[in-house]
C-alpha positions, 0 to 999 in steps of 0.5 A: 361480654368483653375482652379483658385487658390481658387478652387485649394486650395479648391480642395486640402483642400478637398483632404487633408480632405478626406485623413485625414478622411480616416486616422482617420477611419483607426486609429479608426479601428486600435484602435478598433483592438488593443482593441479587441486584448487586450481583446483577450489577456486578455481572453487568459491570463485568460484561460492560468491562469485557465489551469495552475491552473488545471495543478497544481491541476492535478499535486497535484492530480497525486502527491497524487495518486503517494503517495497513490500508493507508500504508498499502495505498501509499505504497501503491502511489509510490510504485505508480510514481516510480513506474511513471518516473521509470516510464519517463526515463525509458521514453527519454532513453528510447528517444536518446537511443533513436537519436543516436541510431539516426546519427549513426545511420547518418555517419554510415551514409557519410562513410559510404559516400566517402568510400564510394568517392575513394573507390571512384578516385581509385578507378580514376587513378588506375586509369591514369596509371594505365594511360601513363604506363602506355605513354611511358611504353610508347616513349621507351619504344620511340627512344629504343628505336 
């Protein structure tokens, strides 16, 4: 009992059709997997682009913060320098003022000495005037008698 050539062909054709169907199913699954992979890659690319954008913004923000911190540090240094300069000027002005005050005190002492001397001279002149007046009255008394 054998298989007739028609049956063999029919069996081979069925077998080939089965393999072709399996290959078609496998190809469809492969295409679906490729499409899913493409969608995943697109999504990952989009996420990567967003991440790069966020990193760029973060870098700009960090750069801005670094600039702000640098500007703040420079402002502090400038203020310190100005303060130091102003303190130096204030110290210099204080020394100058102290020197002027000392000179004014010396001048006041000298004026006081001059005033004391003038007052003493005025007493001497007053005593001499009193004595001259007494002598003059004595002379007048002698002359009138």
